[in-house]
Structure formats: structure tokens, C-alpha cells
Backbone as CSV, one residue per row, in Angstrom:
resi,resn,N_x,N_y,N_z,CA_x,CA_y,CA_z,C_x,C_y,C_z
1,MET,-19.106,32.349,190.149,-20.130,33.280,190.197,-19.746,34.498,191.071
2,ARG,-18.898,34.368,192.168,-18.466,35.475,192.933,-17.637,36.392,192.082
3,ARG,-17.013,35.948,191.097,-16.205,36.753,190.223,-16.952,37.830,189.428
4,PHE,-18.238,37.356,188.968,-18.979,38.237,188.219,-20.011,39.171,189.077
5,LEU,-19.922,38.890,190.373,-20.832,39.680,191.239,-20.667,41.200,191.170
6,PRO,-19.410,41.753,191.156,-19.215,43.176,190.944,-19.742,43.713,189.640
7,VAL,-19.561,42.904,188.506,-20.141,43.317,187.244,-21.617,43.328,187.272
8,LEU,-22.254,42.353,187.869,-23.602,42.262,187.864,-24.225,43.362,188.764
9,SER,-23.530,43.685,189.881,-24.030,44.724,190.593,-23.979,46.063,190.042
10,VAL,-22.969,46.360,189.283,-22.938,47.573,188.500,-24.075,47.622,187.379
11,LEU,-24.144,46.462,186.798,-25.249,46.387,185.733,-26.609,46.556,186.298
12,LEU,-26.815,45.990,187.476,-28.196,46.199,188.109,-28.384,47.621,188.499
13,ALA,-27.287,48.240,188.972,-27.422,49.719,189.382,-27.743,50.541,188.130
14,LEU,-27.089,50.187,187.012,-27.295,51.037,185.811,-28.712,50.879,185.226
15,VAL,-29.244,49.679,185.379,-30.646,49.399,184.946,-31.594,50.127,185.787
16,LEU,-31.355,50.087,187.046,-32.279,50.873,187.864,-32.278,52.366,187.727
17,VAL,-30.970,52.920,187.495,-30.956,54.278,187.164,-31.585,54.621,185.736
18,TRP,-31.427,53.671,184.888,-32.082,53.874,183.468,-33.674,53.960,183.712
19,TYR,-34.136,52.945,184.494,-35.665,52.957,184.653,-36.058,54.318,185.336
20,GLY,-35.355,54.693,186.383,-35.647,56.047,187.011,-35.578,57.173,186.015
21,ALA,-34.654,57.195,185.197,-34.509,58.351,184.257,-35.607,58.266,183.261
22,ALA,-35.985,56.980,182.775,-37.086,56.892,181.945,-38.418,57.438,182.397
23,VAL,-38.665,57.185,183.726,-39.823,57.762,184.362,-39.773,59.237,184.391
24,LYS,-38.634,59.803,184.853,-38.454,61.201,184.895,-38.694,61.949,183.620
25,LEU,-38.068,61.410,182.584,-38.003,62.018,181.290,-39.327,61.831,180.497
26,ASN,-40.027,60.854,180.734,-41.181,60.519,179.983,-42.485,61.023,180.738
27,ALA,-42.301,61.433,181.917,-43.401,61.832,182.775,-44.246,63.193,182.303
28,GLN,-43.410,63.971,181.738,-43.934,65.220,181.206,-45.047,65.091,180.185
29,TRP,-44.765,64.130,179.294,-45.793,63.673,178.319,-47.151,63.340,178.907
30,GLU,-47.102,62.434,179.997,-48.301,62.012,180.656,-49.034,63.156,181.354
31,TYR,-48.223,64.103,181.953,-48.843,65.192,182.607,-49.505,66.122,181.571
32,ASP,-48.939,66.251,180.444,-49.536,67.052,179.361,-50.840,66.474,178.819
33,GLN,-50.828,65.084,178.675,-51.994,64.503,178.189,-53.181,64.528,179.164
34,ALA,-52.818,64.490,180.508,-53.856,64.599,181.476,-54.428,65.942,181.486
35,ALA,-53.449,67.029,181.286,-53.925,68.388,181.389,-54.942,68.704,180.150
36,ARG,-54.561,68.120,178.915,-55.380,68.369,177.814,-56.787,67.728,177.906
37,ALA,-56.786,66.530,178.679,-58.086,65.825,178.807,-58.865,66.464,179.947
38,GLY,-58.261,67.380,180.845,-58.964,67.927,181.853,-58.951,66.936,183.106
39,ALA,-58.109,66.050,183.119,-58.101,65.031,184.179,-57.076,65.248,185.205
40,ALA,-57.179,64.726,186.383,-56.129,64.899,187.320,-54.783,64.230,186.989
41,ALA,-53.677,64.776,187.497,-52.345,64.309,187.089,-52.327,62.809,187.676
42,PRO,-51.787,61.948,186.944,-51.719,60.477,187.434,-50.842,60.375,188.701
43,GLU,-51.155,59.458,189.551,-50.462,59.229,190.713,-49.107,58.453,190.315
44,PHE,-48.221,58.269,191.292,-46.854,57.786,191.014,-46.964,56.351,190.308
45,GLY,-47.772,55.513,190.942,-47.894,54.133,190.411,-48.334,54.116,189.029
46,GLN,-49.434,54.884,188.848,-50.071,54.946,187.499,-48.961,55.605,186.431
47,LEU,-48.308,56.561,187.005,-47.355,57.266,186.108,-46.220,56.280,185.669
48,VAL,-45.777,55.486,186.570,-44.631,54.573,186.158,-45.204,53.611,185.145
49,ALA,-46.429,53.033,185.370,-46.900,52.155,184.335,-47.085,52.874,182.983
50,LEU,-47.586,54.123,182.891,-47.783,54.855,181.713,-46.521,55.165,180.966
51,THR,-45.494,55.586,181.756,-44.149,55.906,181.086,-43.487,54.740,180.631
52,MET,-43.778,53.483,181.148,-43.083,52.265,180.606,-43.650,51.783,179.310
53,ALA,-44.807,52.364,178.899,-45.531,51.853,177.723,-45.777,52.824,176.634
54,GLN,-45.045,53.938,176.717,-45.246,54.916,175.639,-44.612,54.346,174.302
55,LYS,-45.295,54.762,173.249,-44.813,54.376,171.918,-43.661,55.083,171.393
56,SER,-43.504,56.312,171.688,-42.447,57.161,171.376,-41.821,57.878,172.558
57,PRO,-41.235,57.206,173.402,-40.777,57.876,174.611,-39.537,58.647,174.466
58,VAL,-39.314,59.554,175.187,-38.057,60.462,175.144,-36.859,59.447,175.489
59,LEU,-36.997,58.637,176.547,-36.022,57.652,176.789,-36.718,56.379,177.039
60,PRO,-36.518,55.385,176.007,-37.230,54.043,176.236,-36.626,53.356,177.450
61,ALA,-37.538,52.589,178.078,-37.134,51.767,179.246,-36.342,50.592,178.754
62,PRO,-35.515,50.000,179.646,-34.694,48.872,179.205,-35.508,47.766,178.516
63,HIS,-36.678,47.400,179.062,-37.409,46.205,178.433,-37.924,46.672,177.103
64,GLN,-38.251,47.922,176.780,-38.630,48.359,175.453,-37.498,48.161,174.481
65,VAL,-36.267,48.590,175.006,-35.072,48.346,174.033,-34.852,46.816,173.763
66,VAL,-34.942,46.001,174.751,-34.861,44.589,174.634,-35.843,44.035,173.538
67,VAL,-37.080,44.497,173.706,-38.140,44.029,172.763,-37.838,44.655,171.332
68,GLY,-37.460,45.874,171.192,-37.027,46.403,169.921,-35.837,45.599,169.306
69,LEU,-34.893,45.200,170.094,-33.780,44.451,169.559,-34.247,43.090,169.144
70,TRP,-35.080,42.385,169.913,-35.548,41.110,169.522,-36.352,41.210,168.256
71,GLN,-37.251,42.163,168.150,-38.020,42.218,166.879,-37.198,42.629,165.763
72,GLY,-36.150,43.459,165.849,-35.225,43.936,164.852,-34.322,42.796,164.422
73,LEU,-33.974,41.810,165.290,-33.063,40.769,164.928,-33.791,39.491,164.497
74,THR,-34.974,39.234,164.930,-35.507,37.992,164.697,-37.151,38.217,164.154
75,GLY,-37.533,39.392,164.067,-38.907,39.612,163.606,-39.181,39.566,162.203
76,GLN,-38.125,39.421,161.342,-38.308,39.436,159.967,-37.009,38.733,159.329
77,ALA,-37.169,38.337,158.057,-36.087,37.708,157.421,-34.841,38.592,157.539
78,ILE,-33.610,37.938,157.465,-32.462,38.738,157.710,-32.085,39.593,156.502
79,ILE,-32.767,39.268,155.319,-32.333,39.908,154.113,-33.380,41.100,153.879
80,SER,-34.380,41.221,154.807,-35.289,42.324,154.843,-34.545,43.575,155.252
81,LYS,-35.012,44.675,154.576,-34.373,45.981,154.973,-34.879,46.526,156.266
82,ARG,-35.747,45.820,156.959,-36.233,46.193,158.290,-35.502,45.409,159.287
83,SER,-34.633,44.536,158.812,-33.768,43.595,159.831,-32.563,44.370,160.262
84,LEU,-32.373,44.258,161.600,-31.205,44.869,162.117,-29.976,44.016,161.675
85,VAL,-30.094,42.667,161.458,-29.013,41.841,160.928,-28.667,42.339,159.565
86,TYR,-29.598,42.625,158.679,-29.142,43.217,157.501,-28.424,44.537,157.531
87,HIS,-28.945,45.415,158.352,-28.151,46.668,158.440,-26.856,46.608,159.098
88,ALA,-26.751,45.684,160.044,-25.520,45.386,160.715,-24.443,44.854,159.800
89,TRP,-24.941,43.954,158.896,-24.057,43.335,157.836,-23.468,44.453,156.962
90,VAL,-24.390,45.393,156.494,-24.031,46.365,155.634,-22.897,47.298,156.288
91,THR,-23.216,47.514,157.593,-22.174,48.320,158.277,-20.889,47.659,158.635
92,LEU,-20.952,46.345,158.765,-19.795,45.568,159.120,-18.869,45.443,157.781
93,SER,-19.527,45.236,156.631,-18.810,45.177,155.485,-17.921,46.386,155.083
94,GLY,-18.619,47.548,155.333,-17.928,48.800,155.133,-16.860,49.104,156.169
95,THR,-17.165,48.652,157.356,-16.199,48.758,158.413,-14.829,47.960,158.107
96,LEU,-15.109,46.706,157.684,-13.892,45.851,157.487,-13.071,46.287,156.206
97,ALA,-13.903,46.771,155.315,-13.119,47.290,154.006,-12.306,48.480,154.419
98,GLY,-12.874,49.438,155.081,-12.244,50.710,155.404,-11.045,50.331,156.423
99,PHE,-11.290,49.403,157.275,-10.227,49.105,158.262,-9.092,48.450,157.622
100,GLY,-9.328,47.581,156.492,-8.205,47.011,155.934,-7.471,48.039,155.128
101,ILE,-8.036,48.990,154.368,-7.357,49.960,153.647,-6.679,50.913,154.551
102,GLY,-7.286,51.335,155.658,-6.607,52.126,156.648,-5.392,51.569,157.306
103,THR,-5.500,50.273,157.657,-4.403,49.559,158.211,-3.135,49.388,157.261
104,GLY,-3.496,49.046,156.024,-2.425,48.897,155.007,-1.805,50.276,154.809
105,LEU,-2.560,51.341,154.639,-1.884,52.659,154.456,-1.114,53.145,155.678
106,GLY,-1.722,52.889,156.904,-0.940,53.204,158.069,0.366,52.539,158.296
107,VAL,0.419,51.139,158.039,1.697,50.495,158.081,2.696,51.050,157.149
108,LEU,2.217,51.173,155.911,3.194,51.719,154.905,3.800,53.068,155.089
109,LEU,2.877,53.956,155.618,3.232,55.240,155.991,4.197,55.308,157.246
110,ALA,3.847,54.483,158.154,4.701,54.433,159.464,6.190,53.886,159.022
111,ALA,6.229,52.845,158.107,7.503,52.378,157.692,8.346,53.532,157.038
112,ALA,7.564,54.282,156.255,8.249,55.337,155.528,8.769,56.464,156.437
113,ILE,7.939,56.757,157.452,8.236,57.818,158.406,9.575,57.370,159.202
114,VAL,9.539,56.088,159.641,10.674,55.598,160.495,12.042,55.625,159.683
115,HIS,12.003,55.268,158.425,13.179,55.251,157.567,13.518,56.408,156.842
116,ASN,12.662,57.477,156.825,12.951,58.628,156.080,12.646,59.889,156.958
117,ARG,13.606,60.635,157.242,13.471,61.859,158.188,12.622,62.867,157.571
118,ALA,12.757,62.994,156.146,11.912,63.958,155.466,10.510,63.692,155.495
119,MET,10.139,62.392,155.506,8.718,61.954,155.675,8.250,62.234,157.144
120,ASP,9.182,61.981,158.094,8.790,62.237,159.467,8.508,63.706,159.712
121,MET,9.332,64.541,159.069,9.108,66.032,159.396,7.958,66.597,158.559
122,SER,7.654,66.026,157.478,6.615,66.600,156.501,5.282,66.035,156.599
123,VAL,5.282,64.677,156.628,4.024,63.900,156.513,3.256,63.646,157.925
124,MET,4.056,63.500,158.916,3.483,63.286,160.233,2.602,64.396,160.777
125,PRO,3.179,65.730,160.588,2.238,66.662,161.048,0.983,66.781,160.247
126,TRP,0.983,66.508,159.038,-0.212,66.505,158.295,-1.158,65.435,158.583
127,ALA,-0.627,64.295,159.027,-1.425,63.134,159.411,-2.121,63.601,160.599
128,ILE,-1.369,64.176,161.633,-1.970,64.685,162.882,-3.133,65.724,162.619
129,ALA,-2.787,66.673,161.756,-3.759,67.735,161.462,-4.932,67.226,160.816
130,SER,-4.913,66.121,159.965,-6.027,65.630,159.255,-7.105,65.157,160.244
131,GLN,-6.559,64.714,161.547,-7.608,64.319,162.472,-8.304,65.380,163.269
132,MET,-7.949,66.585,163.006,-8.617,67.729,163.758,-9.856,68.140,163.121
133,VAL,-10.087,67.612,161.929,-11.409,67.918,161.159,-12.500,66.948,161.588
134,PRO,-13.505,67.481,162.185,-14.621,66.605,162.616,-15.138,65.769,161.414
135,ILE,-15.337,64.477,161.727,-15.786,63.523,160.727,-17.159,63.895,160.279
136,VAL,-17.976,64.428,161.210,-19.468,64.706,160.829,-19.399,65.870,159.763
137,ALA,-18.414,66.804,159.753,-18.324,67.780,158.820,-17.700,67.342,157.563
138,LEU,-16.694,66.407,157.701,-15.951,65.924,156.489,-16.708,64.907,155.728
139,ALA,-17.622,64.081,156.299,-18.241,62.966,155.539,-19.111,63.531,154.439
140,PRO,-19.910,64.594,154.647,-20.657,64.968,153.489,-19.854,65.538,152.319
141,MET,-18.722,66.166,152.694,-17.787,66.694,151.656,-17.190,65.599,150.849
142,LEU,-16.694,64.484,151.597,-16.208,63.321,150.883,-17.296,62.578,150.041
143,ALA,-18.429,62.547,150.579,-19.518,61.915,149.846,-19.772,62.635,148.509
144,VAL,-19.751,63.907,148.486,-19.987,64.767,147.286,-18.807,64.409,146.337
145,VAL,-17.536,64.446,146.770,-16.342,64.189,146.000,-16.475,62.773,145.335
146,MET,-16.702,61.869,146.208,-16.844,60.407,145.764,-17.802,60.199,144.746
147,ASN,-18.999,60.753,144.956,-20.063,60.757,143.998,-19.705,61.338,142.673
148,ALA,-19.078,62.428,142.755,-18.498,63.107,141.485,-17.585,62.190,140.713
149,LEU,-16.811,61.467,141.445,-15.872,60.432,140.878,-16.521,59.142,140.384
150,GLY,-17.921,59.072,140.545,-18.537,57.838,140.257,-18.385,56.613,141.220
151,ALA,-17.933,56.903,142.455,-17.698,55.890,143.390,-19.159,55.432,144.006
152,SER,-19.151,54.247,144.402,-20.423,53.753,144.936,-20.474,54.128,146.504
153,GLY,-21.630,53.954,147.104,-21.871,54.300,148.415,-20.957,53.418,149.317
154,ALA,-20.760,52.194,148.887,-19.894,51.260,149.820,-18.450,51.831,149.713
155,MET,-17.971,52.259,148.525,-16.619,52.731,148.500,-16.419,54.055,149.365
156,THR,-17.553,54.955,149.326,-17.378,56.084,150.015,-17.336,55.809,151.552
157,LYS,-18.022,54.837,152.058,-18.085,54.462,153.337,-16.714,53.955,153.716
158,ALA,-16.118,53.078,152.907,-14.848,52.421,153.125,-13.739,53.600,153.167
159,VAL,-13.844,54.619,152.385,-12.881,55.691,152.440,-13.011,56.358,153.746
160,ILE,-14.157,56.705,154.209,-14.356,57.450,155.466,-13.910,56.585,156.666
161,SER,-14.215,55.275,156.686,-13.728,54.367,157.651,-12.173,54.296,157.711
162,ALA,-11.577,54.282,156.553,-10.053,54.222,156.336,-9.487,55.488,156.913
163,TYR,-10.111,56.600,156.614,-9.601,57.874,157.140,-9.534,57.939,158.647
164,LEU,-10.536,57.369,159.326,-10.514,57.365,160.775,-9.633,56.272,161.359
165,SER,-9.449,55.167,160.638,-8.608,54.018,161.282,-7.189,54.103,160.996
166,PHE,-6.760,54.766,159.879,-5.288,54.855,159.630,-4.483,55.601,160.612
167,PHE,-5.096,56.610,161.252,-4.100,57.344,162.101,-3.653,56.747,163.298
168,PRO,-4.590,55.939,164.020,-4.053,55.035,165.202,-3.009,54.082,164.761
169,VAL,-3.171,53.534,163.600,-2.219,52.527,163.096,-0.869,53.257,162.870
170,VAL,-0.876,54.404,162.305,0.345,55.133,161.889,1.034,55.514,163.215
171,VAL,0.356,56.054,164.248,0.991,56.351,165.464,1.574,55.197,166.177
172,GLY,0.733,54.130,166.247,1.142,52.935,167.014,2.390,52.307,166.304
173,MET,2.412,52.177,165.004,3.469,51.481,164.280,4.688,52.317,164.339
174,VAL,4.633,53.624,164.252,5.821,54.490,164.427,6.392,54.241,165.714
175,LYS,5.613,54.302,166.800,6.160,54.071,168.140,6.732,52.628,168.158
176,GLY,6.006,51.614,167.670,6.560,50.293,167.719,7.865,50.077,166.889
177,LEU,7.890,50.689,165.746,9.077,50.405,164.849,10.309,51.189,165.470
178,ARG,10.067,52.152,166.378,11.124,52.823,167.040,11.481,52.296,168.381
179,SER,10.686,51.132,168.761,10.938,50.671,170.048,12.181,49.913,170.362
180,PRO,12.788,49.297,169.377,14.109,48.556,169.670,15.064,49.463,170.352
181,GLU,15.936,49.044,171.169,17.006,49.765,171.872,18.213,49.981,170.986
182,VAL,18.911,51.064,171.291,20.102,51.220,170.459,21.100,50.167,170.404
183,SER,21.201,49.444,171.469,22.144,48.215,171.672,21.769,47.172,170.669
184,GLN,20.415,46.931,170.489,19.859,45.972,169.562,20.154,46.321,168.153
185,LEU,20.007,47.624,167.853,20.334,48.112,166.498,21.792,48.033,166.126
186,ASP,22.672,48.372,167.158,24.069,48.224,166.979,24.565,46.773,166.777
187,LEU,23.782,45.853,167.390,24.268,44.544,167.307,23.948,43.986,165.900
188,LEU,22.891,44.397,165.275,22.566,44.024,163.845,23.529,44.743,162.970
189,THR,23.956,45.909,163.278,24.913,46.634,162.456,26.202,45.889,162.433
190,THR,26.662,45.383,163.580,27.934,44.659,163.646,27.786,43.434,162.814
191,TYR,26.585,42.816,162.634,26.386,41.671,161.839,26.186,41.937,160.267
192,ALA,26.499,43.347,159.960,26.340,43.803,158.493,24.898,43.747,157.961
193,ALA,23.888,43.879,158.906,22.588,43.751,158.429,22.074,45.065,157.700
194,ASN,21.410,44.942,156.648,20.944,46.042,155.902,19.613,46.611,156.460
195,LYS,19.148,47.704,155.994,17.849,48.221,156.543,16.682,47.263,156.438
196,ALA,16.701,46.501,155.346,15.554,45.594,155.141,15.605,44.538,156.194
197,GLN,16.793,44.007,156.411,16.934,42.835,157.400,16.650,43.410,158.834
198,VAL,17.143,44.618,159.189,16.854,45.278,160.393,15.293,45.358,160.589
199,PHE,14.663,45.753,159.537,13.132,45.968,159.575,12.398,44.673,159.927
200,TRP,12.732,43.565,159.103,12.091,42.327,159.208,12.487,41.547,160.462
201,LYS,13.759,41.634,160.834,14.276,40.758,161.910,14.049,41.462,163.259
202,LEU,14.038,42.760,163.337,14.060,43.410,164.644,12.880,44.454,164.742
203,ARG,12.752,45.395,163.834,11.772,46.503,164.047,10.321,45.825,163.959
204,LEU,10.011,45.061,162.941,8.673,44.627,162.799,8.199,43.574,163.995
205,PRO,9.082,42.701,164.340,8.622,41.904,165.517,8.421,42.726,166.808
206,ALA,9.301,43.689,166.916,9.281,44.447,168.185,7.979,45.393,168.215
207,SER,7.456,45.641,166.986,6.254,46.592,166.973,4.939,45.908,167.163
208,MET,4.979,44.580,167.287,3.639,43.864,167.272,2.720,44.283,168.426
209,PRO,3.279,44.364,169.694,2.410,44.802,170.726,1.707,46.209,170.449
210,TYR,2.496,47.155,169.913,1.966,48.389,169.572,0.936,48.289,168.418
211,PHE,1.349,47.396,167.445,0.493,47.188,166.263,-0.948,46.785,166.614
212,PHE,-0.990,45.746,167.526,-2.272,45.221,167.905,-3.041,46.251,168.783
213,ALA,-2.355,47.004,169.621,-2.955,47.940,170.347,-3.559,49.021,169.444
214,SER,-2.960,49.449,168.453,-3.535,50.410,167.436,-4.622,49.793,166.667
215,LEU,-4.546,48.489,166.416,-5.600,47.891,165.636,-6.917,47.791,166.399
216,LYS,-6.862,47.698,167.729,-8.127,47.761,168.509,-8.679,49.051,168.583
217,VAL,-7.951,50.067,168.546,-8.495,51.481,168.468,-8.889,51.718,167.038
218,GLY,-8.208,51.229,166.028,-8.561,51.547,164.654,-9.853,50.828,164.180
219,ILE,-10.077,49.661,164.629,-11.295,48.914,164.146,-12.585,49.658,164.759
220,ALA,-12.442,49.999,165.965,-13.531,50.849,166.551,-13.765,52.136,165.915
221,ALA,-12.646,52.853,165.548,-12.801,53.992,164.806,-13.424,53.774,163.444
222,ALA,-13.123,52.723,162.739,-13.489,52.422,161.378,-15.060,52.273,161.507
223,LEU,-15.517,51.527,162.569,-16.944,51.333,162.774,-17.679,52.661,162.883
224,VAL,-17.024,53.588,163.692,-17.689,54.983,163.828,-17.751,55.629,162.411
225,GLY,-16.610,55.481,161.605,-16.670,56.183,160.329,-17.691,55.495,159.458
226,ALA,-17.887,54.200,159.520,-18.945,53.578,158.638,-20.366,54.109,159.020
227,ILE,-20.549,54.185,160.337,-21.927,54.670,160.833,-22.141,56.098,160.390
228,VAL,-21.138,56.996,160.486,-21.295,58.398,160.044,-21.517,58.382,158.548
229,ALA,-20.818,57.685,157.825,-20.969,57.749,156.348,-22.408,57.303,155.977
230,GLU,-22.982,56.366,156.718,-24.315,55.819,156.444,-25.387,56.903,156.730
231,LEU,-25.122,57.878,157.356,-26.056,58.987,157.605,-26.546,59.590,156.297
232,ASN,-25.738,59.504,155.175,-26.076,59.956,153.886,-26.467,58.814,152.930
233,GLN,-26.766,57.516,153.495,-27.035,56.432,152.674,-28.373,55.780,153.087
234,PRO,-28.959,54.947,152.262,-30.305,54.438,152.531,-30.154,53.206,153.494
235,VAL,-29.026,52.599,153.649,-29.081,51.281,154.479,-27.941,51.377,155.353
236,GLY,-27.864,50.544,156.440,-26.806,50.458,157.451,-27.372,51.016,158.782
237,LEU,-26.593,50.793,159.803,-26.967,51.153,161.062,-27.033,52.717,161.225
238,GLY,-26.189,53.398,160.550,-26.279,54.920,160.508,-27.585,55.352,159.932
239,ALA,-27.923,54.725,158.808,-29.187,55.086,158.152,-30.423,54.809,159.170
240,ARG,-30.322,53.564,159.834,-31.291,53.213,160.805,-31.443,54.351,161.904
241,LEU,-30.338,54.768,162.408,-30.359,55.730,163.495,-31.016,57.006,162.837
242,LEU,-30.670,57.524,161.684,-31.266,58.763,161.201,-32.663,58.486,160.811
243,GLN,-33.109,57.407,160.447,-34.611,57.293,160.177,-35.311,57.227,161.512
244,GLY,-34.780,56.669,162.518,-35.404,56.700,163.745,-35.509,58.075,164.349
245,SER,-34.572,59.010,164.036,-34.692,60.237,164.555,-35.725,61.108,163.801
246,TYR,-35.846,60.872,162.442,-36.764,61.544,161.737,-38.152,61.238,162.118
247,TYR,-38.513,60.023,162.473,-39.834,59.648,162.807,-40.029,59.449,164.306
248,SER,-39.073,59.943,165.115,-39.247,59.900,166.620,-39.372,58.509,167.084
249,GLN,-38.762,57.547,166.353,-38.723,56.054,166.872,-37.534,55.807,167.832
250,THR,-37.731,56.288,169.006,-36.480,56.311,169.912,-36.146,54.856,170.223
251,VAL,-37.038,53.917,170.255,-36.767,52.516,170.533,-35.791,51.993,169.419
252,GLN,-36.139,52.412,168.161,-35.368,51.920,167.033,-33.936,52.513,167.050
253,ILE,-33.880,53.622,167.478,-32.619,54.377,167.662,-31.745,53.601,168.736
254,TRP,-32.253,53.351,169.906,-31.597,52.648,170.891,-31.135,51.176,170.589
255,ALA,-32.106,50.555,169.864,-31.832,49.196,169.388,-30.640,49.240,168.468
256,ALA,-30.571,50.137,167.402,-29.441,50.182,166.571,-28.155,50.631,167.263
257,LEU,-28.210,51.447,168.338,-27.023,51.804,169.067,-26.533,50.555,169.813
258,PHE,-27.381,49.734,170.459,-26.919,48.570,171.157,-26.250,47.544,170.125
259,VAL,-26.837,47.359,168.946,-26.216,46.556,167.935,-24.824,47.017,167.626
260,ALA,-24.711,48.352,167.335,-23.421,48.943,166.967,-22.407,48.812,168.108
261,ALA,-22.845,48.981,169.302,-21.975,48.830,170.500,-21.485,47.326,170.646
262,SER,-22.419,46.445,170.455,-22.228,45.018,170.557,-21.221,44.577,169.505
263,MET,-21.389,45.125,168.246,-20.474,44.805,167.173,-19.087,45.311,167.451
264,ALA,-18.990,46.551,168.105,-17.674,47.072,168.362,-16.935,46.237,169.376
265,ALA,-17.767,45.846,170.414,-17.144,44.964,171.463,-16.640,43.640,170.882
266,VAL,-17.423,43.005,170.079,-17.036,41.755,169.354,-15.866,41.914,168.595
267,LEU,-15.710,43.048,167.766,-14.560,43.158,166.884,-13.305,43.412,167.739
268,VAL,-13.375,44.222,168.731,-12.200,44.422,169.591,-11.832,43.212,170.280
269,ALA,-12.831,42.436,170.782,-12.459,41.129,171.416,-11.757,40.127,170.523
270,LEU,-12.234,40.158,169.252,-11.585,39.231,168.248,-10.218,39.677,168.043
271,MET,-9.983,41.027,167.946,-8.631,41.511,167.725,-7.672,41.119,168.898
272,ALA,-8.288,41.271,170.067,-7.454,40.857,171.358,-7.203,39.457,171.236
273,ARG,-8.054,38.625,170.742,-7.855,37.134,170.711,-6.715,36.866,169.658
274,VAL,-6.699,37.528,168.525,-5.683,37.359,167.573,-4.392,37.753,168.088
275,GLU,-4.417,38.983,168.839,-3.148,39.507,169.463,-2.498,38.469,170.417
276,THR,-3.266,37.776,171.199,-2.861,36.799,172.124,-2.191,35.620,171.405
277,ARG,-2.835,35.085,170.460,-2.356,34.022,169.624,-1.034,34.385,169.009
278,VAL,-0.967,35.544,168.240,0.249,35.889,167.572,1.409,36.111,168.536
279,LEU,1.188,36.892,169.601,2.221,37.179,170.499,2.717,35.934,171.208
280,LEU,1.836,34.986,171.630,2.329,33.725,172.199,3.188,32.979,171.133
281,ARG,2.717,32.958,169.925,3.425,32.230,168.806,4.844,32.774,168.688
282,MET,4.987,34.113,168.876,6.273,34.845,168.777,7.109,34.813,170.039
283,GLY,6.603,34.076,171.012,7.231,34.053,172.308,7.134,35.297,173.108
284,MET,6.161,36.059,172.916,6.101,37.367,173.658,4.945,37.221,174.582
285,SER,4.945,37.847,175.743,3.779,37.914,176.688,2.919,39.075,176.349
286,ARG,1.708,38.844,176.568,0.771,39.994,176.132,0.812,41.129,177.128
């Protein structure tokens, strides 16, 4: 219990700050309502109670978000389009598809860059430059192009997720594949190992720590890409966020944000668990 005390203390402090911010940001609405009714401004105790119960607050209180989460997760059937479980599954499926595509392309491109100087000099700068374009600006253009090609919304989402996830994998794998020391490469050369044998026996095993580090970044980036892509689609956590902003349903927005954040934390934790298992199996310390 003592081990968790610092975490719980920080969490409690954040909740208290959140409640204070909710009172501060939501108070103006109550003052305006009292002014319109010609009544006196509410006192502090009454003001706190009123700001904690607004239907469309500027900043929902923590308990309102918890209620919104509970209703969104358990208040209806999981196949209902009002269920956060349904929207989370739609986002997760697009995230995993894009992550798989981005990871595969990233590993292949990294291997090509390491083994071909021309690829290193020509492709790597373009890979870096591609990440300078804001995804919010790029997503609508990609959606138009994909629609013109007859692609489905799920494929469009996978492409945008892959776009964001492949770059961390490329950078991490290039660093990892180049991590073996010169003496190790020279040793394999004395054994007459060819490039394929050097890759499979030395470069690839040595790159595993870098690979998993890039995967943890990449899967979080893929989730961001899926959510951004869903801003142009009818379902998913991104669509849920946009619908909440249209109708000033701030509790809905915050509930969807917490689901997305929890999903990212679980995906990264799962990736870390796989990393631990794989590295221990390979005789490496994490």
C-alpha cells in the first residue's frame, strides 16, 4: 500500500484541482442565469452545487465523467451505436490494421535503408519530411483520394494510422539494425557470413530492444491516426468526439477521451509485456 501512496496522492491532488477548475469555469453560466432572472448571485456553497450538476458544463466534474463513462459502457447493448464499447471496437480495429501495415512497411524500409546507401540518402529524408505535414490537414485529403479510389472508410482509417505508425518503426529499426559493433560484424565476416546471415544472426536480434521501443510509440500514434480519421466518419471514438462538440455534450467528449486514453495505455502495456517475454526468451535484459 505504501508503494502506491505517492501515486494516490498525485491522483487526489489532480481530482481536487479538476473540481476547482470545474467550479471556476462553470460559474459564469450560473451568474448569467441569475442575472437574467433578476436574482442575486448564488453564494459559494450554492454555486458549487449548481456547477456540479450542469447538463452541458464547460468542464465536467470528475463524477459527471464517471457517470458518462458508466452509461456509455454499460447503459446499452454493446452493438448499439450509442455504446462506447462499440465505438471503441471500431477505433481499435482500424488502429490494429494500420499498425500492422505501418510496422510491416517500416521494418522493410529500415532493412532497405541499412543495406543500401542510395536508399539511406534518398528515402530517409523523405520519410522525415512526410511527418512534417499535420495529420489534421492530411487526413481530409487522404479521405478524398481514398474515396475516389473506391476504398472503404475502414481502409482509409488504416492508411492514416499506418502513415503515423510507420515512421517510429523506421527510425527505431534503422538505429537497431546499425547497433552491432564493428568487431561483431568483422567476426561474422571472418566466418564468411553473407549479408542475409549477418541480418538474421546479428542485426535483427540486436535490433529487438529498439524495435519494441518503436512499437510502443507506433501503436499510440496509430490510435491517434484512427481517431483523427474518424472525424470524417460516422462511427468510432473520433466521430463520438466530433458529435459531442457539435451538440455541446462535453460529458460525452470527456468520456470518449478517457476511453481512448485507457485504450492507449492498455495497448502500450501489452506491447511492453510482449517485449519482456521476447527479450527474456532471447536472453536479453529489458
